[in-house]
C-alpha positions as CSV (number, residue, x, y, z in Angstrom):
1,M,141.3,175.1,179.0
2,A,139.1,172.4,177.5
3,W,138.8,170.7,180.9
4,E,137.6,173.8,182.6
5,D,133.8,174.1,182.5
6,R,133.7,177.9,182.3
7,T,136.1,178.4,179.3
8,P,134.1,178.5,176.1
9,F,135.2,176.7,173.0
10,E,135.4,180.0,171.2
11,A,138.1,181.2,173.6
12,I,140.1,178.1,172.9
13,E,139.7,178.6,169.2
14,S,140.8,182.3,169.4
15,L,143.9,181.4,171.4
16,F,145.0,178.1,169.9
17,G,143.2,177.9,166.5
18,L,141.4,174.7,167.4
19,S,137.7,174.4,166.6
20,E,135.2,172.7,168.9
21,K,135.5,169.5,166.9
22,Q,139.2,169.5,167.0
23,V,139.2,170.1,170.8
24,I,136.8,167.1,171.2
25,A,139.1,165.0,169.0
26,L,142.2,166.1,171.1
27,M,140.4,165.3,174.3
28,R,139.3,161.9,173.0
29,A,142.9,161.1,172.0
30,R,144.5,162.3,175.3
31,L,142.0,161.2,178.0
32,K,141.2,157.7,179.2
33,P,137.9,156.5,177.7
34,Q,135.9,156.9,180.9
35,A,137.4,160.4,181.6
36,F,136.5,161.4,178.1
37,R,132.9,160.2,178.5
38,N,132.6,162.1,181.8
39,W,134.0,165.3,180.2
40,R,131.7,165.0,177.2
41,A,128.7,164.5,179.5
42,R,129.7,167.5,181.5
43,V,130.3,170.0,178.7
44,S,127.6,168.9,176.2
45,G,125.0,171.6,176.0
46,R,126.6,173.5,178.9
47,S,125.8,177.2,178.5
48,T,129.2,178.3,179.9
49,K,131.0,176.1,177.3
50,H,129.3,177.7,174.3
51,K,129.5,181.5,173.8
52,A,126.1,181.5,171.9
53,L,124.3,179.9,174.9
54,R,125.7,182.4,177.5
55,P,123.6,185.2,178.8
56,E,124.0,188.5,176.9
57,G,126.7,190.7,178.4
58,V,129.0,187.9,179.6
59,S,132.1,188.3,177.6
60,R,134.8,186.8,179.9
61,G,136.0,183.3,179.5
62,Y,136.1,182.5,183.3
63,C,134.2,183.2,186.5
64,V,135.3,186.3,188.4
65,S,136.0,184.2,191.5
66,Q,137.8,181.4,189.6
67,Y,141.3,182.8,190.1
68,K,141.2,184.0,193.7
69,P,144.6,184.5,195.3
70,Q,145.5,181.5,197.5
71,G,145.7,182.1,201.2
72,A,143.6,185.3,201.2
73,N,141.2,184.0,203.9
74,K,143.9,182.7,206.3
């Protein structure tokens, strides 16, 4: 969930009890250094990763089209 850009830290906290700081520490410990730097650059200040920065009325933790059934267009 932390790797996904659209899942807010608040959703991770409600499901797993990990604060944003704890998620960052976990990612730092589990990822290779360059992968961690890339992830931090990608999620820092990202409006989709922080519930407070999201537009009002968006309550879901993922994009509607994120989990499309595979093979639907074949």
